[in-house]
C-alpha positions in Angstrom: 20.5 24.4 7.0 16.7 24.0 6.9 16.9 22.4 3.5 19.6 20.0 4.7 17.5 19.1 7.7 14.4 18.5 5.6 16.4 16.2 3.3 17.9 14.2 6.2 14.5 13.9 7.7 13.0 12.7 4.4 15.7 10.1 4.0 15.2 8.9 7.6 11.5 8.6 7.1 12.1 6.6 3.9 14.5 4.2 5.7 11.9 3.6 8.5 9.4 2.8 5.8 11.8 0.4 3.9 12.7 -1.5 7.1 8.9 -1.7 7.9 8.1 -2.9 4.4 10.7 -5.7 4.7 9.4 -6.6 8.2 5.8 -6.7 6.8 6.9 -9.4 4.3 8.3 -11.5 7.1 5.3 -10.8 9.4 2.7 -11.9 6.9 4.7 -14.8 5.5 6.0 -16.0 8.9 9.6 -15.5 7.8 12.6 -14.7 9.9 10.9 -12.0 12.1 10.7 -12.7 15.9 6.9 -12.2 16.0 4.7 -12.9 13.0 1.0 -13.1 12.1 0.9 -16.7 13.2 3.1 -16.7 16.3 1.8 -18.8 19.2 -1.4 -17.4 20.8 -1.0 -15.7 24.2 -4.5 -14.3 24.9 -8.0 -15.6 24.7 -9.5 -15.5 21.2 -12.1 -12.7 21.9 -9.5 -10.4 23.5 -7.1 -11.1 20.6 -9.7 -10.3 18.0 -10.6 -7.0 19.6 -7.0 -5.9 19.9 -6.2 -6.9 16.3 -9.4 -5.2 15.0 -8.4 -1.9 16.8 -4.9 -2.1 15.4 -6.1 -2.6 11.9 -8.7 0.2 12.3 -6.0 2.6 13.5 -3.8 1.9 10.5 -6.8 2.3 8.1 -7.9 5.6 9.6 -4.4 7.0 9.6 -3.5 5.8 6.2 -6.7 7.0 4.5 -7.4 10.2 6.3 -3.9 11.6 6.0 -4.0 10.9 2.2 -7.0 13.1 1.6 -6.6 16.4 -0.1 -8.6 18.3 2.5 -6.4 16.9 5.3 -3.3 17.9 3.4 -4.6 21.4 3.0 -5.1 21.7 6.7 -2.0 19.7 7.7 0.5 21.8 5.7 -0.5 24.8 7.8 1.7 23.2 10.5 4.0 20.8 8.5 6.2 22.3 5.8 5.0 21.3 2.4 8.4 19.7 1.3 8.2 17.2 4.1 4.5 16.6 4.1 4.8 13.4 2.2 7.7 12.1 4.2 5.7 12.8 7.4 2.8 10.8 6.0 5.1 7.9 5.2 6.6 8.1 8.7 3.1 8.0 10.4 2.0 5.1 8.2 5.2 3.2 9.1 4.7 3.9 12.8 1.1 2.7 12.6 2.4 -0.6 11.1 5.1 -1.0 13.6 2.5 -0.6 16.4 0.5 -3.3 14.7 3.4 -5.7 14.4 4.4 -5.0 18.1 0.9 -5.5 19.6 -0.6 -8.0 17.2 -2.2 -11.0 18.9 -2.0 -14.3 17.1 -5.2 -16.3 17.4 -4.5 -19.9 16.4 -6.9 -22.0 14.4 -6.6 -23.2 10.8 -9.0 -22.3 8.0 -7.1 -24.3 5.4 -3.8 -26.1 5.1 -2.5 -27.2 1.7 -0.3 -30.3 2.1 0.4 -31.1 -1.6 4.0 -29.9 -2.1 3.6 -28.5 -5.6 0.6 -26.5 -4.7 2.3 -25.2 -1.5 5.3 -24.1 -3.6 3.0 -22.3 -6.1 1.2 -20.4 -3.3 4.5 -19.5 -1.7 5.8 -18.3 -5.1 2.6 -16.2 -5.6 3.2 -14.7 -2.1 6.6 -13.5 -3.2 5.3 -12.3 -6.6 2.6 -10.3 -4.9 5.2 -8.3 -2.9 7.3 -7.9 -6.0 4.3 -6.5 -7.8 3.8 -4.0 -5.1 7.4 -2.8 -5.2 7.5 -2.7 -9.0 4.2 -0.8 -9.2 5.7 1.9 -6.9 8.7 2.4 -9.2 6.4 2.6 -12.3 4.7 5.6 -10.8 7.9 7.0 -9.4 8.8 5.3 -6.1 10.8 8.3 -4.9 8.0 10.7 -5.3 5.5 8.3 -3.7 7.6 8.1 -0.6 8.7 11.7 -0.3 12.3 11.5 -1.4 11.8 13.5 -4.6 10.1 16.3 -2.7 12.9 16.8 -0.1 15.6 16.4 -2.8 14.1 19.1 -4.9 13.8 21.3 -1.8 17.5 20.7 -1.0 18.4 21.8 -4.6 16.3 24.9 -4.3 13.9 23.8 -7.0 10.2 24.0 -7.1 8.2 20.8 -6.8 5.9 19.9 -9.6 3.5 17.0 -9.5 4.3 14.2 -11.9 2.4 13.8 -15.1 -0.2 11.0 -15.0 0.6 8.1 -17.3 -0.2 4.5 -17.8 3.1 2.6 -17.6 3.1 -1.2 -17.9 0.3 -2.9 -15.9 -1.5 0.5 -15.4 -2.7 0.0 -19.0 -4.5 -3.2 -17.8 -5.8 -2.3 -14.4 -6.1 1.0 -12.5 -4.5 -0.3 -9.3 -1.8 -3.0 -9.9 -0.2 -2.0 -6.6 -3.3 -3.1 -4.7 -3.6 -6.2 -6.8 -0.1 -7.1 -5.5 -1.3 -6.7 -1.9 -4.3 -8.9 -2.6 -2.0 -11.6 -3.9 0.5 -11.2 -1.0 -2.2 -11.3 1.7 -4.3 -14.2 0.3 -1.7 -16.5 -1.3 -0.7 -18.8 1.6 -0.6 -22.5 1.9 -1.7 -22.3 5.5 -4.5 -19.9 6.3 -5.0 -19.4 10.0 -7.8 -17.5 11.7 -5.4 -14.6 12.4 -4.2 -14.4 8.8 -7.8 -14.6 7.6 -8.8 -11.7 9.9 -5.8 -9.7 8.6 -6.6 -10.5 4.9 -10.3 -9.7 5.2 -9.7 -6.4 7.0 -7.0 -5.2 4.7 -9.0 -6.2 1.6 -12.0 -4.3 3.0 -9.9 -1.3 3.7 -8.4 -1.3 0.2 -11.9 -1.4 -1.3 -13.0 1.6 0.7 -9.7 3.5 0.2 -9.9 3.1 -3.6 -13.3 4.7 -3.6 -12.0 7.9 -1.9 -8.7 7.8 -3.8 -10.4 7.7 -7.2 -12.8 10.5 -6.1 -9.8 12.7 -5.3 -8.1 11.8 -8.6 -11.3 12.5 -10.6 -11.7 15.9 -8.9 -8.0 16.7 -9.6 -7.7 15.3 -13.2 -11.3 15.7 -14.4 -12.4 14.2 -17.7 -9.1 12.5 -18.3 -9.4 10.3 -15.2 -13.1 9.7 -15.9 -12.2 8.3 -19.3 -9.5 6.2 -17.7 -12.0 4.7 -15.3 -14.4 3.9 -18.1 -11.8 2.2 -20.2 -9.7 0.4 -17.6 -10.9 -2.1 -15.0 -10.1 -1.6 -11.3 -8.3 -4.8 -10.4 -9.0 -7.6 -13.0 -7.7 -7.1 -16.5 -10.1 -7.5 -19.4 -9.2 -10.1 -22.1 -11.1 -8.9 -25.1 -9.4 -7.1 -27.9 -11.9 -4.3 -27.8 -11.0 -3.6 -24.2 -7.2 -3.7 -24.9 -7.7 -1.0 -27.6 -9.8 1.2 -25.3 -6.8 2.9 -23.7 -4.2 4.4 -26.0 -0.6 4.9 -24.8 -1.2 8.6 -24.4 -4.1 8.1 -22.0 -3.5 9.5 -18.5 -4.1 7.2 -15.6 -4.5 7.0 -11.9 -1.9 6.1 -9.3 -2.0 5.1 -5.7 -2.1 7.1 -2.5 
């Protein structure tokens, strides 16, 4: 019964994440959802800025601290190991839901592209950014990343084994294509409002800091293999020289995301 409960819990956590992910697309892109990043302002600018900064900080702390190995070692004393990842995914989703619920639009326009073709290009890039995020998760095993593989193996009575590190597709070009997708999704907009700019700046800064700690964890776990990967493969922007392309053979192990 415990195994079935853990599996149902893992699936429920995943569904919460998936709905939150879809809402995030609408929230950032001002699409369909009842309250988006650029809904009409309802509070004075200073108050809105403080509230939004606190919401973004809460998500950053939760998302980064719970991903650290030292926290997992402590956390799994209370949370069963098979559902640890699912619980992390659920907490991250709840932090985002809180952000969407309490977000305070701030008004003001930083830039507004009026040329139809350029607007269409930026909107297409926005969609491509989110697709890149989703594709990147499947390349490094989407179901393991979001806890479904762990609870499925537990349901079947099989031991969980971490996935082998590899460099599928864009991971041969950059170490963090998933984060590159987020950068594109957050910054590619034909109309950049003050609220959107605050969101984009804060999330970009968070990713930069998170990558530092993530790669430290990966290097400690994988050792020399990851150090070689870091030396041969850029973080976010692909190299174009032939020499750089030859630096990482197909068998080279690589880093993934949190």
